[in-house]
C-alpha positions as CSV (number, residue, x, y, z in Angstrom):
1,M,0.0,0.0,0.0
2,G,1.1,3.5,-0.8
3,V,1.2,6.7,1.2
4,R,-2.1,7.8,-0.2
5,D,-3.8,4.6,1.0
6,S,-2.2,4.9,4.4
7,I,-3.5,8.5,4.8
8,R,-7.0,7.4,3.7
9,A,-7.0,4.5,6.0
10,Y,-5.8,6.7,8.9
11,N,-8.5,9.3,8.3
12,G,-11.1,6.6,8.0
13,V,-10.2,4.9,11.3
14,I,-9.9,8.2,13.2
15,G,-13.1,9.6,11.6
16,W,-15.0,6.4,12.5
17,C,-13.7,6.6,16.1
18,N,-14.8,10.2,16.4
19,K,-18.3,9.5,14.9
20,N,-18.8,6.7,17.3
21,N,-17.6,8.6,20.4
22,I,-14.6,6.3,20.9
23,N,-12.3,8.0,23.5
24,L,-8.8,7.3,22.4
25,G,-7.4,9.7,25.0
26,R,-4.6,12.3,24.5
27,P,-0.8,12.0,24.7
28,K,1.1,13.7,27.5
29,K,2.9,15.9,25.1
30,G,1.2,17.8,22.3
31,T,3.6,17.0,19.5
32,Y,2.9,15.1,16.3
33,R,5.3,12.3,17.3
34,A,3.6,11.9,20.7
35,A,0.2,11.7,19.1
36,D,1.4,9.2,16.5
37,Q,3.0,7.0,19.3
38,H,-0.1,7.2,21.4
39,L,-2.4,6.1,18.6
40,N,0.0,3.5,17.5
41,N,0.2,2.0,21.0
42,I,-3.6,1.5,20.9
43,F,-3.4,0.0,17.4
44,R,-0.7,-2.4,18.6
45,E,-2.9,-3.4,21.5
46,F,-5.5,-4.5,19.0
47,G,-2.9,-6.4,17.0
48,K,-1.6,-8.2,20.0
49,A,-5.1,-9.1,21.1
50,H,-5.8,-10.7,17.7
51,G,-2.4,-12.1,16.8
52,I,-1.8,-9.5,14.1
53,K,1.7,-8.2,13.4
54,M,1.8,-4.4,13.6
55,C,4.5,-1.8,13.0
56,K,6.4,-0.7,16.1
57,N,6.9,2.9,17.0
58,N,9.8,4.8,15.4
59,S,12.9,5.0,17.6
60,K,13.6,8.3,19.4
61,G,16.3,9.3,17.0
62,Y,14.3,8.7,13.8
63,K,14.3,11.7,11.5
64,G,12.2,10.3,8.6
65,T,8.5,10.7,7.7
66,F,7.2,7.1,8.2
67,S,4.2,7.0,10.4
68,P,3.6,3.6,12.0
69,A,0.1,4.6,13.1
70,M,-0.8,5.3,9.5
71,A,0.7,2.1,8.3
72,N,-1.2,0.1,10.9
73,C,-4.5,1.7,9.9
74,C,-4.1,-0.2,6.6
75,I,-3.9,-3.4,8.6
76,I,-6.8,-2.4,10.7
77,Q,-9.0,-1.8,7.7
78,E,-8.2,-5.4,6.5
79,N,-9.5,-6.5,9.9
80,W,-12.3,-4.0,10.2
81,N,-15.0,-6.1,11.9
82,D,-12.6,-7.3,14.6
83,F,-11.3,-3.8,15.2
84,T,-14.7,-2.2,15.6
85,K,-15.8,-4.8,18.1
86,W,-12.5,-4.6,20.0
87,I,-12.3,-0.8,20.1
88,K,-16.0,-0.5,21.3
89,E,-15.3,-3.0,24.1
90,N,-12.0,-1.4,25.2
91,Y,-12.4,2.3,24.5
92,G,-16.1,2.9,23.8
């Protein structure tokens, strides 16, 4: 999947969560990296609960543009029914 697909998947997952009053919480810091890690940690919880391999967070020194949360949203969309049930049970 390409960057465009990752962005669309991310917007779809976050938009669905917002529409359905899913409280994903907020990171301690207000930076983009903190928000990305916070969401990715939630997505990785889902993957762990369902035996799905997900992308890990970027290391502290990472200077690139890869977003693990966006990449994991593509995987979430492939497992949409499981994700919606899980997220409602755990964060709804």
